[in-house]
NUPA-9926 format. One record per residue (C-alpha): residue in one letter; x negated, y, z negated. Coordinates in steps of 0.02 Angstrom, whole numbers, padded with zeros to 5 digits, always signed. Last residue first. Example, Ala and Ser with C-alpha at 12.3 -4.5 7.8 and 13.67 -1.06 7.14 Angstrom:
S-00684-00053-00357/A-00615-00225-00390/
END
This chain:
I+01828-01632-00089/K+01948-01588-00229/Y+02055-01481-00113/K+02045-01327-00224/Q+01870-01364-00287/K+01805-01384-00112/K+01900-01227-00061/R+01816-01127-00202/V+01642-01192-00151/L+01671-01143+00031/T+01722-00968-00020/S+01563-00951-00124/I+01458-01014+00022/D+01518-00882+00144/I+01637-00922+00286/G+01614-00955+00472/L+01651-01141+00460/I+01487-01187+00547/G+01388-01066+00438/A+01474-01128+00281/A+01425-01306+00326/E+01241-01257+00351/K+01238-01164+00185/L+01322-01310+00098/T+01179-01421+00156/K+01151-01573+00268/S+01307-01551+00373/Q+01408-01688+00461/D+01504-01745+00306/L+01535-01565+00256/V+01607-01525+00427/T+01728-01672+00417/S+01785-01626+00241/I+01814-01446+00294/Y+01920-01506+00441/K+02021-01627+00336/K+02059-01497+00202/E+02101-01362+00330/A+02222-01478+00421/E+02308-01526+00260/E+02317-01344+00206/V+02389-01290+00373/L+02519-01428+00372/H+02573-01384+00194/K+02583-01198+00234/L+02690-01234+00388/P+02821-01324+00282/L+02857-01503+00337/N+03032-01557+00400/A+02988-01529+00585/L+02844-01656+00577/P+02966-01795+00533/Q+02911-01907+00388/Q+02865-02090+00399/N+02810-02069+00579/Q+02640-02149+00542/L+02552-01988+00595/V+02670-01889+00486/D+02636-02000+00336/I+02449-01983+00370/P+02452-01796+00351/L+02394-01703+00509/Y+02210-01657+00532/D+02159-01778+00669/E+02322-01741+00759/I+02259-01565+00791/L+02120-01637+00899/P+01931-01642+00865/A+01819-01654+01022/R+01793-01830+01088/I+01655-01956+01052/E+01668-01997+00866/R+01858-02003+00880/P+01858-02137+01012/L+01926-02075+01179/D+02111-02088+01218/A+02144-01904+01180/E+02020-01854+01315/T+02123-01946+01444/I+02113-02118+01525/E+02227-02111+01676/K+02323-02263+01738/G+02446-02277+01596/E+02423-02345+01422/T+02249-02366+01348/T+02187-02523+01259/V+02101-02632+01391/V+02020-02500+01503/L+01974-02396+01350/R+01891-02544+01262/E+01793-02592+01419/V+01730-02413+01441/V+01679-02403+01257/N+01588-02571+01265/R+01489-02519+01418/L+01440-02352+01340/E+01384-02437+01179/R+01274-02561+01275/I+01204-02421+01381/N+01141-02320+01231/G+01197-02365+01054/P+01157-02188+00997/W+01263-02124+01142/D+01231-01935+01129/Y+01405-01880+01188/N+01415-01733+01309/L+01437-01842+01463/L+01579-01940+01382/Q+01666-01778+01333/E+01654-01711+01511/I+01720-01875+01582/A+01871-01865+01466/Q+01907-01686+01522/H+01895-01736+01705/S+02020-01877+01677/F+01956-02056+01686/R+02029-02191+01799/K+02118-02356+01772/K+02172-02470+01913/T+02194-02636+01822/N+02164-02819+01864/Y+02073-02855+01700/K+01908-02908+01779/K+01923-02795+01931/N+01964-02642+01827/F+01823-02697+01710/D+01691-02701+01848/K+01745-02538+01929/L+01750-02448+01761/F+01577-02517+01718/K+01500-02456+01882/S+01584-02284+01876/I+01533-02260+01694/L+01353-02309+01738/P+01347-02186+01882/L+01414-02049+01764/I+01290-02085+01623/D+01131-02093+01729/E+01109-01905+01745/K+01114-01902+01555/R+00935-01961+01547/E+00874-01911+01373/R+01038-01958+01287/L+01028-02129+01372/P+00869-02175+01279/P+00704-02175+01375/I+00633-02344+01428/N+00447-02355+01386/I+00351-02478+01493/S+00180-02532+01428/I+00065-02635+01539/V-00079-02711+01441/N+00010-02691+01273/L+00035-02876+01239/R-00149-02918+01210/Y-00179-02757+01112/F-00029-02790+01000/L-00086-02970+00974/D-00257-02910+00915/L-00176-02783+00796/R-00065-02914+00714/F+00104-02851+00655/K+00170-02824+00478/G+00007-02757+00405/E+00079-02582+00376/S-00041-02506+00504/V+00011-02639+00629/M+00196-02605+00593/K+00165-02421+00631/Q+00085-02469+00796/L+00231-02586+00832/D+00361-02449+00816/K+00520-02552+00834/N+00645-02566+00976/T+00553-02716+01047/A+00515-02807+01208/A+00391-02939+01265/I+00354-03003+01440/I+00233-03149+01452/R+00192-03235+01618/V+00178-03422+01594/D+00059-03557+01651/V+00055-03684+01510/P-00085-03804+01459/I-00041-03926+01320/P-00170-03944+01182/K-00168-04116+01100/T-00155-04121+00911/G+00034-04131+00891/G+00141-04117+00734/I+00220-03956+00794/R+00175-03938+00978/H+00013-03852+01021/I+00010-03723+01160/V-00116-03676+01295/G-00155-03525+01405/E-00311-03482+01306/Q-00291-03296+01269/L-00104-03266+01288/V-00052-03437+01224/D-00175-03426+01080/L-00105-03254+01033/L+00069-03332+01024/K+00001-03455+00896/V-00067-03313+00789/Q+00098-03217+00804/L+00185-03371+00738/N+00104-03351+00566/L+00145-03165+00566/P+00332-03192+00587/M+00412-03126+00747/D+00533-02981+00714/G+00430-02854+00813/I+00446-02965+00967/E+00629-02914+00979/D+00645-03002+01147/L+00510-03125+01200/F+00537-03151+01388/F+00441-03301+01457/T+00413-03294+01645/G+00387-03436+01768/G+00264-03575+01808/D+00292-03655+01639/A+00446-03577+01559/L+00511-03743+01497/E+00342-03776+01419/F+00349-03610+01326/L+00528-03648+01274/G+00474-03802+01178/V+00498-03983+01230/K+00566-04090+01090/G+00519-04254+01007/K+00582-04423+01062/S+00639-04476+00889/R+00714-04307+00858/A+00654-04219+00702/G+00761-04233+00547/T+00613-04244+00429/F+00458-04178+00515/A+00341-04217+00661/G+00425-04386+00687/P+00416-04371+00876/E+00310-04219+00928/Y+00373-04041+00918/G+00422-03894+01027/F+00320-03733+01043/L+00448-03593+01048/E+00602-03677+00978/S+00500-03775+00851/E+00418-03614+00790/L+00583-03518+00780/L+00673-03646+00674/T+00604-03605+00502/E+00597-03419+00545/P+00783-03415+00577/I+00831-03369+00757/A+00908-03202+00805/G+00756-03092+00774/C+00642-03178+00900/N+00773-03165+01036/I+00720-03294+01165/K+00721-03284+01354/V+00662-03402+01492/L+00647-03330+01667/S+00624-03475+01786/G+00482-03542+01891/S+00389-03545+02056/E+00498-03434+02166/A+00540-03302+02034/R+00357-03311+01986/E+00311-03215+02144/G+00384-03055+02074/I+00547-02968+02120/N+00655-03071+02002/H+00534-03074+01855/I+00510-02886+01844/F+00697-02854+01866/K+00741-02981+01732/A+00625-02892+01609/I+00700-02723+01660/V+00875-02790+01623/D+00818-02859+01455/K+00753-02688+01403/G+00919-02605+01449/C+00941-02459+01327/G+01047-02558+01202/S+00927-02546+01056/E+00798-02411+01076/G+00651-02432+01192/L+00485-02519+01223/I+00444-02650+01354/L+00273-02734+01332/V+00209-02820+01489/P+00074-02954+01496/S-00030-02954+01656/D+00023-03074+01794/V+00026-02949+01936/Y+00156-02909+02070/A+00298-02872+01949/A+00197-02742+01855/K+00197-02627+02007/S+00386-02640+02020/A+00405-02608+01832/L+00300-02450+01850/D+00411-02387+01991/L+00567-02439+01896/V+00517-02339+01743/G+00465-02187+01847/V+00631-02188+01940/M+00713-02209+01769/A+00642-02043+01709/K+00687-01959+01873/S+00869-01995+01835/Q+00988-02078+01958/Y+01014-02251+01883/I+01109-02415+01899/I+01014-02579+01890/N+01120-02729+01942/S+00968-02841+01968/K+01025-02882+02145/Q+01051-02697+02179/Q+00879-02659+02109/Y+00807-02800+02214/E+00878-02725+02372/M+00820-02551+02320/Q+00646-02620+02289/V+00644-02704+02459/E+00699-02542+02541/K+00569-02444+02443/L+00435-02569+02493/Q+00486-02555+02675/Q+00475-02367+02663/R+00305-02378+02581/Y+00245-02500+02714/G+00302-02381+02849/A+00216-02234+02764/T+00058-02339+02752/L+00067-02379+02938/K+00088-02195+02979/E-00057-02151+02865/A-00164-02286+02947/K-00118-02225+03120/K-00158-02046+03070/L-00325-02103+02997/E-00366-02199+03156/E-00327-02043+03257/N-00439-01940+03143/L-00578-02068+03158/R-00567-02058+03347/N-00564-01868+03342/L-00716-01867+03229/E-00808-01985+03346/S-00761-01879+03497/M-00809-01723+03400/D-00992-01773+03394/R-01074-01626+03305/V-01209-01515+03383/N-01310-01392+03278/L-01399-01264+03386/V-01555-01166+03343/T-01603-01016+03450/R-01781-00953+03440/I-01887-00797+03459/I-01748-00667+03464/N-01829-00496+03441/G-01786-00392+03287/N-01964-00330+03258/E-01996-00446+03110/D-01948-00596+03216/F-01769-00654+03242/V-01692-00828+03242/P-01523-00841+03329/S-01384-00961+03275/G-01284-01092+03370/S-01139-01197+03311/L-01086-01329+03436/M-00938-01450+03429/G-00969-01588+03555/E-00845-01689+03658/T-00922-01846+03731/G-00877-01899+03909/N-01055-01935+03969/P-01054-01770+04067/Y-01038-01671+03903/D-00877-01584+03857/I-00930-01430+03759/T-00848-01348+03608/M-00894-01176+03544/S-00972-01084+03397/I-01083-00929+03409/S-01203-00844+03287/K-01262-00673+03345/R-01370-00589+03478/Q-01224-00585+03603/R-01328-00635+03754/I-01452-00744+03661/V-01314-00835+03565/E-01213-00850+03726/A-01360-00931+03816/A-01385-01051+03670/C-01201-01104+03678/S-01217-01149+03861/K-01077-01191+03983/P-01019-01334+04095/L-01188-01420+04068/Y-01294-01528+04184/G-01214-01443+04334/R-01372-01368+04410/N-01319-01191+04362/V-01284-01245+04183/L-01454-01327+04166/D-01532-01169+04240/Q-01442-01067+04106/V-01517-01181+03972/K-01694-01145+04031/E-01795-01302+04063/G-01952-01349+03966/V-01867-01500+03890/A-01707-01536+03988/E-01717-01682+04108/E-01878-01758+04040/R-01799-01767+03868/K-01651-01869+03929/F-01474-01805+03902/G-01331-01922+03852/S-01251-01781+03753/I-01212-01864+03586/R-01348-01996+03578/I-01479-01877+03648/F-01426-01746+03521/A-01447-01874+03382/E-01621-01914+03446/N-01680-01736+03418/F-01695-01587+03534/Y-01848-01482+03576/L-01914-01330+03668/T-01777-01290+03794/K-01807-01120+03871/G-01669-00999+03823/E-01768-00839+03832/G-01800-00825+03645/D-01858-01005+03635/T-01740-01152+03629/I-01696-01281+03496/Y-01561-01417+03498/I-01515-01516+03340/G-01385-01656+03354/D-01296-01709+03197/Y-01353-01862+03100/S-01510-01765+03050/S-01667-01870+03025/D-01748-01805+03185/I-01750-01625+03121/I-01829-01677+02956/K-01955-01788+03044/K-02006-01643+03159/L-02030-01527+03010/I-02136-01660+02923/R-02248-01679+03076/N-02269-01490+03090/E-02313-01476+02905/E-02442-01613+02930/R-02520-01520+03077/L-02528-01360+02976/A-02611-01453+02831/E-02736-01529+02955/V-02780-01355+03015/E-02801-01293+02836/R-02915-01439+02791/E-03019-01415+02948/I-03040-01230+02911/Q-03095-01262+02732/P-03228-01384+02792/M-03276-01264+02934/K-03304-01108+02826/E-03494-01106+02821/S-03515-01170+02998/N-03401-01038+03072/K-03325-01117+03224/I-03209-01034+03348/I-03045-01133+03344/V-02960-01159+03513/M-02781-01224+03502/K-02712-01307+03658/Y-02521-01309+03659/D-02374-01429+03674/Q-02193-01372+03643/G-02071-01485+03546/I-02055-01375+03393/I-02243-01346+03386/S-02354-01480+03463/A-02540-01450+03441/P-02694-01512+03535/I-02859-01461+03453/L-03013-01394+03543/D-03156-01356+03425/Y-03275-01212+03458/V-03458-01164+03469/Y-03495-00996+03550/K-03646-00945+03653/Q-03669-00762+03698/D-03728-00709+03869/N-03567-00610+03892/F-03468-00768+03863/M-03536-00943+03855/F-03429-01084+03782/H-03481-01241+03690/L-03383-01389+03618/G-03418-01457+03443/Y-03256-01553+03419/R-03122-01622+03535/P-02956-01664+03450/K-02865-01832+03476/G-02683-01816+03527/N-02542-01737+03427/G-02446-01669+03574/H-02530-01684+03745/S-02694-01773+03772/L-02852-01675+03810/Q-02977-01696+03951/I-03094-01547+03963/Y-03129-01475+04135/A-02978-01357+04130/L-03038-01289+03963/T-03188-01205+04043/S-03077-01129+04178/G-02961-01057+04044/F-03110-00979+03954/D-03174-00898+04112/V-03001-00846+04173/R-02947-00767+04010/F-03111-00675+03982/K-03113-00613+04162/Y-02935-00545+04143/F-02986-00456+03983/E-03134-00376+04069/E-03025-00317+04215/E-02890-00250+04101/S-03022-00159+04001/F-03080-00237+03843/E-03076-00140+03678/K-02928-00240+03617/L-03028-00398+03643/K-03169-00353+03524/F-03229-00535+03539/L-03245-00574+03354/N-03121-00445+03289/D-02988-00497+03413/A-03021-00679+03372/Q-03001-00641+03186/K-02840-00547+03221/N-02759-00695+03309/Y-02754-00740+03493/F-02601-00793+03593/I-02542-00847+03765/L-02703-00887+03856/R-02656-00989+04008/N-02738-01160+04024/S-02586-01238+04109/F-02572-01342+03951/D-02535-01183+03853/F-02677-01089+03772/V-02695-01027+03592/L-02854-00938+03532/V-02901-00942+03349/A-03039-00847+03258/F-03066-00890+03076/P-03000-00837+02905/L-02820-00887+02944/Y-02686-00758+02906/N-02663-00707+03087/L-02620-00888+03126/V-02451-00862+03042/T-02411-00745+03187/F-02396-00898+03300/E-02206-00891+03300/S-02230-00722+03381/Y-02241-00806+03550/S-02124-00691+03647/S-02210-00538+03576/S-02283-00479+03741/H-02440-00372+03727/R-02541-00419+03882/G-02398-00431+04002/R-02279-00541+04098/L-02412-00667+04146/E-02436-00704+03962/V-02547-00631+03827/V-02504-00606+03646/A-02598-00493+03529/M-02589-00474+03342/
END
C-alpha cells in the first residue's frame, strides 16, 4: 500500500482505502483538488511506483492530476466518465473516472481498465457504491446524532439528527477540524479532540449555541498499525430527556397528590361506614373494595359468619356512584322460605296466584333499580331461582311471577356467603355459570382470629358505643383484655360485639375483670371446680374437708380436659400423667 499527500509519500492517514488493495485492478484515488492520496497494490505493480525517484513520482502525480483537472465531474455520487485516455512514459492507458463519497468525503477514483476483467470490475465497483449508500442510510436513520471525523479531527460527516440537536449546517462544519470550530466559537469544547488526544472513548456534555444540551460519547477507530483513522461520536439530546424527566416528576407528584386525596376520601368513607381495622389483611380488603366501588362488575364477598360481609357491601355501595342514583337493597336468601323468596325478589302480577294482591307487587330487584342489590347468603338460594338471577346478570331484565313482559332493571349485584361455592358446584347444589358470573371481583374477608390486630380497636369502639347507649362508664382490666385478645372468636366480630354488650350490661362496678368474662373465653378459675352447693352458698366453704374440695376440683378439671381432647393420649399429655393413671381416675370419678 502507498498513500501520498503533501505531508509525505507514505502517510497512512487514508488507510480506510486499504480494502482497494484486494481488487484485481489498478486504482488511483484523488481528492477534488486533484491530489493523489492513495494507490493500491495493482497500481503499484502496473506503474512500478515504488521504483520511482521522488522527481519521477512528483511528475506522475502532477501529470495525472493535470489531466483530471480538465475533466468535469460532479461531487458525491455523480455520473462516472468512462473510456478516458492518459499518456505516461509514451504508454497509453485507458481508465474510468468515478466519483465516490465515503463517510461524507468526496473523491475521484481512477480505475485502469483491463478489458478482460471490466465486467467483473464494474460489478465490484457498483457493489462498493451500494454498500456506501446503505451505510449512509443507516447513519441517517439514527434518532441520535452521529458525528464522524478523520484521525486528525477533520469533520467528514454528520447526520440529520445531529443537525437537529446542534443547529449546525453542513457547510459550516464539513471539512473543518473540530479544534478550529472550538477556536472560532462554534463549540465550547470538542469530544472528538479529546478522543484523539487521549486515544480512548470519552463521554461529556456540551451546550450547543442553539440552547440544546447534548450528551456525547466518542470512540476512536484504529487501523492495523494502531493509528487513529476515525472518531465516531454519538450525540443524544439531553434537553429533550430533561424535559421528559421534568414532566415525569410532575406526573409522579400529581399522582402522589391524587393518591393522598384518594386515601383521605377512603378514610372519610371508612369512618362513615363505621369500619374499624388496623391489620394489613383488612387494608388489602378495603383497597380491593375501593377499586370495586368504581365499577359495576358483580362482587362476591366470602367469609365466615359474623366477619363483616354486610359492612363491606355497604362500603362498596356508599363510596360508589350508585349511592347517588339509587339505594342499597338487601335480602338474606337463607332467611326467607323458598316459596316466598321468588315473589320477594321478582314481584308478581295481579292474580298471579291464590292470595296475591289485587294490584300485584313490585319485587326487590325493581326497588333496587339504579342502585345496588345485596344478596346475602347466596349459597342458600334454590337452584330454580339461580336461573332467574343469571338472567338478571346477563340480560339486565326480570320477569314478575305471572308476567310475560320483561322488565329492564339497572342494578349492581353484590353477593355474599360463608359457604364453599366451588364445593357446592361440584355437588350440584350451585350453578357453575352463576358462580362464574358472580365471581368477577372476589373479596375474601379473613376471620378475626387471623387478624388479631383488629380486636383491640373493635373492643374500644363497641365499649364506647355501649357505654353511651346504657349511660355507663365501664372499662376492661389489662388481664381481661389479654384474655379477649387470646380468644379465637369463632363467631368473629358479631360474637365480639355481643360479648362486649353483655359485659357492659351484666357486670358490677366500673371495671370488667377477667373473672367477669364468659367461661369459654377466660382462663379456668378455682371457682369453676368447686361443688355446686358451695357456689350456691348452700354449704359454707370452711365446713368442707380439703380432700373433698381437691377431689371435686380434680374431677371437674379432668372432665374439662377430656371434653377438649380428641384422644386419651392427648388428654394425658395435657394433664401431665400417663394413660393408665388417667383411666383409673376416670373410673374413680365415673367420668
